[in-house]
C-alpha positions, 0 to 999 in steps of 0.5 A, spaced: 500 500 500 505 504 501 509 503 495 503 504 491 501 510 494 509 512 493 508 510 486 502 514 485 505 520 488 511 520 484 507 520 478 504 526 479 506 533 476 511 537 479 507 543 481 502 538 484 507 534 488 510 541 490 503 543 492 502 537 496 509 537 500 507 545 501 501 543 504 504 537 508 509 541 511 504 547 513 500 542 516 506 539 521 507 546 522 500 548 524 500 542 528 506 543 532 504 551 533 497 549 535 499 544 540 504 548 543 499 554 544 494 549 547 499 547 552 501 554 554 494 556 554 492 550 559 498 551 563 497 559 564 489 558 566 491 553 571 496 557 574 491 563 574 486 558 578 492 556 583 493 563 584 486 565 585 485 559 590 491 561 594 488 568 595 482 564 597 485 559 602 489 565 606 482 568 608 479 561 609 485 559 613 483 565 618 476 563 618 478 555 620 483 558 625 478 562 628 472 557 628 475 550 627 471 550 620 470 554 614 464 558 615 465 562 608 462 559 602 467 558 597 465 560 589 460 556 586 462 548 585 468 549 589 469 544 595 473 546 602 475 541 608 479 542 614 483 536 616 486 534 623 492 530 621 497 526 625 501 520 625 499 518 618 491 519 619 487 525 616 480 526 620 475 531 617 472 536 621 465 538 620 461 541 617 465 541 611 463 542 603 466 536 600 463 532 594 460 525 596 467 522 594 472 525 598 478 520 598 482 525 593 481 531 598 483 526 604 489 523 601 492 530 599 491 532 606 494 526 609 500 527 604 500 534 606 502 532 613 509 530 611 510 536 607 513 542 609 510 546 603 503 547 600 501 542 595 497 542 588 494 536 584 489 535 579 485 529 580 478 527 577 472 527 583 467 522 581 463 524 575 464 531 576 470 532 572 477 534 573 479 538 579 484 542 581 486 541 589 490 545 593 492 544 600 496 548 606 497 548 613 492 552 617 496 551 624 500 545 626 496 538 625 490 542 621 490 542 614 486 546 609 484 543 602 480 546 597 478 543 590 476 548 584 473 545 578 477 545 571 471 545 567 471 552 565 479 551 563 477 545 559 471 549 555 476 555 554 481 550 551 476 546 547 474 553 544 481 555 543 482 548 539 476 549 535 478 556 533 485 553 531 483 547 527 478 552 523 483 558 522 489 553 521 484 549 516 482 555 512 489 557 512 492 551 509 486 551 504 488 558 502 495 556 502 495 550 498 490 553 493 494 560 492 501 556 492 498 551 487 496 557 483 503 561 484 507 554 483 503 553 476 505 560 474 512 559 476 513 553 473 509 555 466 516 556 463 518 549 465 512 546 461 513 550 455 520 547 455 517 540 456 512 542 450 517 544 446 522 538 447 516 533 446 515 537 439 522 536 437 522 528 440 516 527 436 520 529 430 516 536 429 522 540 428 519 546 427 518 546 434 525 548 435 524 554 431 520 557 437 524 560 442 521 561 450 519 568 452 518 569 459 513 574 462 516 580 466 523 578 463 523 572 467 521 574 474 515 570 475 519 564 475 525 567 478 533 567 476 534 560 476 528 559 471 530 565 466 537 562 466 534 555 464 530 558 459 537 561 456 540 555 456 534 551 453 534 557 447 541 556 446 541 548 446 535 549 440 539 554 437 545 549 437 540 544 434 538 548 429 545 550 427 547 542 427 541 540 423 542 545 418 549 543 417 547 536 417 542 537 411 547 541 407 552 536 408 547 530 406 545 535 400 553 536 398 554 528 399 548 526 395 551 531 389 558 529 390 556 521 390 552 523 383 557 527 380 563 522 382 558 516 379 557 520 373 565 522 372 567 515 373 562 512 368 565 516 362 572 513 363 570 507 365 565 507 358 571 509 354 576 504 357 571 498 355 570 501 348 577 502 347 578 495 350 573 492 345 577 496 339 583 493 341 581 486 341 578 488 334 584 491 332 588 485 335 584 480 330 583 484 324 587 491 324 594 490 327 596 497 325 591 500 330 593 496 336 598 501 339 593 507 338 587 504 341 592 501 347 595 508 348 588 511 348 586 505 353 592 507 358 590 515 357 583 513 360 586 509 365 591 514 367 585 519 367 581 515 372 587 514 376 588 521 377 580 522 379 580 517 384 587 520 387 583 526 388 577 523 391 581 519 396 585 526 398 579 530 399 576 524 403 582 524 407 582 531 408 575 531 410 576 526 415 581 530 418 585 524 419 590 523 425 596 522 420 594 528 415 596 527 408 601 533 409 609 532 410 611 539 412 618 542 412 621 549 411 621 550 404 622 556 400 615 558 397 619 563 391 623 557 389 617 552 389 613 557 384 619 558 380 619 550 379 611 550 377 612 556 372 618 552 369 613 546 368 607 550 366 611 553 360 614 546 358 607 544 358 603 550 356 607 554 351 601 557 348 600 561 354 605 566 356 607 566 363 610 572 368 613 570 375 613 576 380 617 575 386 621 581 388 627 577 389 625 576 396 626 569 399 619 567 402 620 561 407 614 557 410 613 551 414 609 547 409 608 540 405 612 542 398 609 537 394 601 539 396 603 546 395 606 545 388 599 541 387 595 547 389 599 552 384 599 547 378 592 546 379 591 554 379 595 554 373 592 549 369 585 552 371 588 558 368 590 555 361 584 550 360 579 556 361 582 561 357 584 561 349 591 560 347 595 566 347 592 569 354 597 572 359 598 568 366 601 572 371 604 569 378 606 574 384 609 571 390 609 576 396 611 575 404 609 579 410 610 578 417 604 574 418 602 571 412 605 569 405 601 570 398 601 567 391 596 570 386 595 567 380 592 572 375 590 571 367 587 576 362 581 571 360 574 572 360 573 572 367 568 568 372 561 570 373 559 573 379 554 568 380 559 562 379 564 565 384 561 562 390 561 555 388 567 555 384 571 551 389 565 546 389 567 539 387 565 537 380 562 544 379 564 547 372 562 554 370 561 552 363 556 546 363 557 545 356 565 544 356 567 537 354 571 533 360 577 532 356 578 539 355 575 542 362 577 537 367 574 533 372 571 539 376 576 537 382 582 541 381 580 547 385 576 543 390 583 539 391 587 546 391 582 549 396 582 543 401 589 543 401 590 550 403 585 549 408 589 544 411 595 548 411 591 553 415 590 558 409 585 561 405 584 561 397 580 566 394 577 568 387 576 575 384 576 578 378 572 581 372 571 580 365 578 580 362 581 579 369 581 573 374 585 572 380 586 567 385 589 568 391 592 563 396 594 566 403 598 561 407 600 563 415 607 565 416 611 561 421 606 556 423 605 548 423 600 546 418 599 540 423 597 545 428 592 548 424 588 542 423 
């Protein structure tokens, strides 16, 4: 039964549990206060009655000393008796105003014979209810015993208890009702949080766009609720940001997989076709075998380059512990000169100018990967500009960073395409052939490698001028930048 009640209590809402707890605590406090107040009032009234009996007995003692008994009648309902006490016995003098059962008075008189102080005792006499007895010595061997009814005291205490029960009951009811209302008002933000959290848990993600606001700046729920509201809203903002990042990542992944499949299909179909042609030539046209075999090797090499770029991007995205960078102290100017020499040899139809200012720019970087970045930018300038277009490479160094700018005087990149120019498989000219336009991974690989070194790559330009600027931090370990 107790366990069942405890489970039922734990199943209640927080506001109801707090209200019940407040009511139980208030009930305990009221019970303690009422008990203490009732006990104090009873003791106070009995002491008042005892003091009154003492004053009455002073007069009665004089009367008993003069006449042997008390002739003056006490208050209504009071009893008075004079006893001769000796050797443990008590003899009642007559006439006396005593109840039918006077044993309590006689016992007190007998006890008074062995005491040196006045005695007070509360007893019940027959069916008359409780009485307060007081005994005092009139003279040696003579004891006066008075009995005063406690009915008025009991009635007063009963009325006090009744008033307390009614007053405390009304106070308890008001406290529970008002406390429940105040608790519901104070816990309203928590209910809103729970409702929003349930909405999110039920995959109603539009709930996360809502933000909790508190009336009066949060004073209803107090500083703690305001802080909880702030933390909850911050959590919702983080959830929104995470969901947005996740949705964008999924979109980019789907597009990447689709583009990669499309790009790989072309060389695979070419390999299959040239393999069939090679087989036909081997049987019927031996002179054509070498040409078909060369094309077969070229397509296989192109597919290998594409797969290498995809693998490199995957490793950079995964942020592997063993990053694909082997950094060492390198002269960036010399690296650019080497890339320029290779470009002049492979693209003689594009005049290339290198501007270094004669300065030596030393950086800690992976020379192979940065050379790959420069080669990709130069190749991009050659592929997307007509023959005879001038290309310029400028190297500059500073205290904080070094820069490599690759500029060409080609047709330029439309402003609408600049934001996506570094996306994988993205081409400005959708109609450009893959043989001439590449796979669309060169700029993406270059941007990822620069980011892995802790740098940035930007594109700017206008019709007749396009500039790609690579910025690399000076005196910084690329592995730390990751």
